[in-house]
LUMLOPA-177390 format. One record per residue (C-alpha): x, y, z; residue in three letters. Coordinates in Angstrom, 3 decimals. Example, Ala and Ser with C-alpha at 12.3 -4.5 7.8 and 13.67 -1.06 7.14 Angstrom:
# LUMLOPA-177390
TIKOL          x          y          z   res
TIKOL     12.300     -4.500      7.800   ALA
TIKOL     13.670     -1.060      7.140   SER
***
This chain:
# LUMLOPA-177390
TIKOL          x          y          z   res
TIKOL      0.000      0.000      0.000   MET
TIKOL      1.226      3.485     -0.824   SER
TIKOL      2.087      5.896      1.959   LYS
TIKOL      2.630      9.620      2.253   ILE
TIKOL      4.572     10.971      5.203   TYR
TIKOL      4.322     14.684      5.936   VAL
TIKOL      7.499     15.443      7.819   ILE
TIKOL      9.585     18.305      9.098   GLY
TIKOL     13.231     18.701      8.201   ILE
TIKOL     13.827     21.085     11.071   GLY
TIKOL     16.018     24.071     10.327   PRO
TIKOL     17.884     22.055      7.717   GLY
TIKOL     20.505     20.301      9.815   ALA
TIKOL     20.313     16.507      9.796   TYR
TIKOL     21.128     16.272     13.500   ASP
TIKOL     18.160     18.509     14.322   GLN
TIKOL     15.580     16.347     12.556   MET
TIKOL     13.364     14.038     14.574   THR
TIKOL     14.045     10.327     14.525   GLY
TIKOL     10.577      9.758     13.060   LYS
TIKOL     11.294     12.114     10.179   ALA
TIKOL     14.596     10.367      9.463   ILE
TIKOL     12.918      6.935      9.560   ARG
TIKOL     10.160      8.139      7.230   ALA
TIKOL     12.708      9.435      4.736   MET
TIKOL     14.698      6.190      4.944   ASN
TIKOL     11.505      4.212      4.238   GLU
TIKOL     10.509      6.427      1.316   SER
TIKOL     11.114      5.925     -2.364   ASP
TIKOL     10.749      9.642     -3.052   ALA
TIKOL     11.359     12.810     -1.049   ILE
TIKOL      9.408     15.879     -2.137   ILE
TIKOL      9.706     19.459     -0.973   GLY
TIKOL     10.777     23.016     -1.451   TYR
TIKOL     14.036     23.016     -3.403   THR
TIKOL     16.197     24.683     -0.746   VAL
TIKOL     15.120     22.318      2.036   TYR
TIKOL     15.442     19.158     -0.038   VAL
TIKOL     18.926     20.190     -1.136   ASP
TIKOL     19.941     20.388      2.539   LEU
TIKOL     19.215     16.703      3.164   VAL
TIKOL     20.017     15.005     -0.148   LYS
TIKOL     23.441     13.820      0.946   GLU
TIKOL     21.944     11.856      3.878   TYR
TIKOL     19.513      9.840      1.751   PHE
TIKOL     21.429      8.408     -1.204   PRO
TIKOL     19.472      6.398     -3.712   GLY
TIKOL     16.219      8.260     -3.107   LYS
TIKOL     14.287     10.034     -5.817   GLU
TIKOL     14.140     13.770     -5.079   PHE
TIKOL     11.455     16.061     -6.447   MET
TIKOL     11.281     19.746     -5.733   THR
TIKOL      9.155     22.780     -6.428   THR
TIKOL      9.865     26.457     -5.894   PRO
TIKOL      8.555     28.483     -2.971   MET
TIKOL      4.794     29.122     -2.845   LYS
TIKOL      3.966     25.904     -4.720   LYS
TIKOL      2.529     24.005     -1.757   GLU
TIKOL     -0.486     22.685     -3.628   VAL
TIKOL      1.745     21.502     -6.473   ASP
TIKOL      3.848     19.557     -3.948   ARG
TIKOL      0.706     17.942     -2.539   CYS
TIKOL     -0.464     16.905     -5.992   VAL
TIKOL      3.007     15.561     -6.813   LEU
TIKOL      3.066     13.525     -3.592   ALA
TIKOL     -0.270     11.924     -4.426   PHE
TIKOL      0.743     11.254     -8.032   GLU
TIKOL      3.844      9.412     -6.816   GLU
TIKOL      1.903      7.502     -4.159   ALA
TIKOL     -0.630      6.404     -6.792   LYS
TIKOL      2.312      4.781     -8.601   LYS
TIKOL      2.818      2.598     -5.527   GLY
TIKOL      5.622      4.625     -3.988   LYS
TIKOL      6.144      5.592     -0.381   THR
TIKOL      6.685      9.336     -0.276   VAL
TIKOL      8.043     11.759      2.304   SER
TIKOL      6.866     15.288      1.737   MET
TIKOL      8.586     18.068      3.614   ARG
TIKOL      6.021     20.274      5.172   GLY
TIKOL      4.349     21.581      8.228   ASP
TIKOL      1.414     19.234      8.677   SER
TIKOL     -0.693     22.073     10.060   ALA
TIKOL      0.027     24.228      7.019   PHE
TIKOL     -0.533     21.506      4.457   TYR
TIKOL     -3.583     19.840      5.933   ASN
TIKOL     -6.121     21.921      4.003   THR
TIKOL     -4.486     21.117      0.683   GLU
TIKOL     -4.216     17.448      1.581   PHE
TIKOL     -7.891     17.249      2.502   MET
TIKOL     -8.691     18.091     -1.113   ASP
TIKOL     -6.775     14.979     -2.229   TYR
TIKOL     -7.601     12.527      0.558   MET
TIKOL    -10.249     10.660     -1.407   HIS
TIKOL     -7.605      8.253     -2.743   HIS
TIKOL     -8.638      5.239     -0.704   GLU
TIKOL     -5.525      3.178     -1.395   ASP
TIKOL     -3.072      5.701      0.097   ILE
TIKOL     -2.155      5.815      3.769   GLN
TIKOL     -1.446      9.266      5.131   TYR
TIKOL      0.970      9.645      8.031   TYR
TIKOL      1.809     12.772      9.958   ILE
TIKOL      5.226     12.771     11.575   ARG
TIKOL      4.849     15.753     13.844   ALA
TIKOL      6.495     16.679     17.077   LYS
TIKOL      4.095     16.893     19.959   SER
TIKOL      1.906     19.637     18.702   TYR
TIKOL     -1.228     18.250     20.311   GLU
TIKOL     -3.419     21.136     19.142   LYS
TIKOL     -2.307     20.663     15.522   VAL
TIKOL     -2.689     16.900     15.674   GLN
TIKOL     -6.182     17.198     17.140   ASN
TIKOL     -7.183     19.677     14.444   MET
TIKOL     -5.989     17.338     11.683   ILE
TIKOL     -7.679     14.316     13.249   ILE
TIKOL    -10.903     16.297     13.502   GLU
TIKOL    -10.729     17.182      9.802   GLN
TIKOL     -9.967     13.598      8.824   LEU
TIKOL    -12.927     12.341     10.840   GLU
TIKOL    -15.261     15.029      9.469   GLU
TIKOL    -14.319     13.919      5.966   ASN
TIKOL    -14.718     10.249      6.905   GLU
TIKOL    -11.076      9.518      6.044   ILE
TIKOL     -9.260      6.655      7.726   ASP
TIKOL     -5.988      7.566      9.366   TYR
TIKOL     -3.246      5.919     11.387   LEU
***
């Protein structure tokens, strides 16, 4: 089953990323994000497919993540899960894709996303 991880890269230093974000990127076939941020982590994830978009192309990154997941890939998309959740809700009707949020303990953000998933009758892990 395809998966999409929405992860944070921190301020760009590998040693400041969460363990969950690193594991998600290691498990992924493709890493998608804003060009500058993806370039900061490329060296730590050899053999991965990297896809980037310029600044202010958040929706394009969401669409790209879903297109890659529909091909059967596991994808890590760099993003703030609170920022991207609205765009993702527009694409969550792909029943064969699992959506994971690898967030630090931002309980308010996590609760907001869970509420939106439930309101839209979308299964989540």
